[in-house]
N, C-alpha and C positions, 0 to 999 in steps of 0.2 A: 504494500500500500504506500510505503514511503516513496518508492520510485514514481508511482502514479502521481502523487501529490507534487513532487519536485518537478516532474514533467509538465504537469498542468501549470504550475507556477511560472516555469520558464516560457512555455508557449503563450499562455494567456497574459503573462506579464509583459512580454514583448508587444503583444497586440493591444495592451492597455496603455502604452506610453502616451499615445495621442489623447486618451481619455483623461489621464491623470495629470500629465505635464507636457502639453504640446509645445510650449516655449522651449523646454529642455531639449526636446527632439529636434527642433529647428536649430538650436545652438550646436548640437552634436553633428547635424548634417553640415552646417557651415564650417565646423572645426575639422571634421574628418573628410568631407566630400560625400556626395550622394552614393557613389558606388561602394566605397569602403563601409559606409553606414549600412547600406542594404546588405552587404556581405556579412557584417557582424550580426545584424538583425536576423538574417536567414540562418546563420550557423546556430544561434541561440534557439531559434524557433524549431529547427530540425532536431537539435539535441533534446528539446522538450518533447517533440513527437516520439522520438526513439524511446525516451524514458517513460512516456505515457503508455506506449505499446507494451514495453517490458513489464511495467508495473501493473497494468490491467491484466495481462496474460498471467502474471504471477498470482494476482488476487483471485482470478477465476479458478485456480487450482483448489483452493479451500475457501469458497465463498461464504461470506456472512450474509444470510438472507434477511433482509429487513421486511419485505412484503412479497407475497406471491400474487402475480397478476392473473386474473381470470382470462380465459381464452378470448372472450369478446373484446377485452382491452387490447390484446395483442393484434387482433384483426383491425381495430380502429387505428392502431399505430401503423400498420402496413398501409392503410388507406391515407393517413396523414402524410406519409413519406412520399406519396405520388407527387406532391408539390415541390419537394426539395430540389431535385435536379433541374427542373425547368427554371426555378428561381435562381439557382446558381448560374445557369447559362444566361439568364436575363441580366445578371450583374455586368456581364461583358458584352451583351447584345442589346443596346439601348432601344427601347420601344415603349409601348403603353404599359407593359408589366413593370418595367423599371420605374417609369413615371408614377404609376399608381402606388407601388409598394415603397418607393423612395429609396429603400436600402434592401434590395432583394436578397443579398447574401446574409444579412442579419436576420431577415425573416426566415430564410432557409435554415439557418443555424438554430433559431428558436424552435421551429417546427421539428427539426431533426432531434434536438435534445429532448423536447417534451415527449415526442413519440417514443423515444427510447426509454424514458422514465416510466411511461405507461406500461411498457412491455417487460421491463427488467427491474428487479427489486433487490439486487445485492448491494452491499455497501459500496463496492467498487463502481457499480453502475450509477448510484446516486452521486458519488464524488465526481466521476467523469462527466456524465451528462448534466447533472445539476450545476457543475462548475461552468460548463459551456452555456447553459441557459442563463445563469446569473450574469455571466460576462456579456452575452448578447443583449440582454435587457439593459445593463449599465451602459454599454456602448451606444445603443439606440437613444437612450435618454441624453447622453452626453452630446450626441450629434445635434440636439436642439440648441446647444450653446456654442457650437463651433461649425465652421464651414465643412461641408461634406468633402471627403477626399476625392480626388480625381481618379477614376477607375479607367484604365485604358480599355479600349474596345472599338468596335465598329461605329461608324456614324449612325445616328438615330434613324430607324426605319421600321415600317410596319412588318416587313419581312422578318425582322429580328425576333419579333414575338413568335412567329410561326416556327422559326429555327429553334428558339429557346424551348418551346413546347415539344417539338418533334425530337430534338436531340435529348432533351431532358427525360421524356417518357421512354425513349429508347434505352438510355443509360439506366433508368430505373428498372426496366424489365431485365436487362442484363444483370443488374445487381441482385434483384429479388430471386431470379431463377438460376443462380449459380455463383456469381462473383462474391456475394456476401458470405456464402458458405465456404467458398475457397479461401477468402481472405481471413475470415474471423471464426470459422468452424461452426457457425450457426446458420441454419437456413431460416429466413423469416417466414416462409410459407410451409 
């Protein structure tokens, strides 16, 4: 569990700099340069991901079950996750989805985390998915006080919405019917 918590702290910590201290971030970019800053940021975030994966895998060996989800909640979770991949694509394919949700990646993160909390009740699940949910809510609230980050992507277009939905649903199907089980050892269906 310690590795999971350290990994979460590193990953969400790097992603929280703009929330907590955007001025410090700008000073560091000015001091180091954008590419060295992005390199350091990426190394810390990747280390966080690796530690999260190792910590979560280790915690799953002897799980401490906090609650047992009924089957119907797991089915709702699978349905909620239909929206996640299209929203992730919409973050980089500006169109009406991005305009309507304003921050599709944060919406996707909140849905992903909430759905996993509905379906999984171990302490490791609550720490991992609960951590992401709390972070996404805090980031969304903080965006009301600061300018939104520029996300690289294609120029705005109606076609982008279609692309986001088609690509997102395609990736969702691949994930549900094989990739999730292959990557995480658990089939969602």
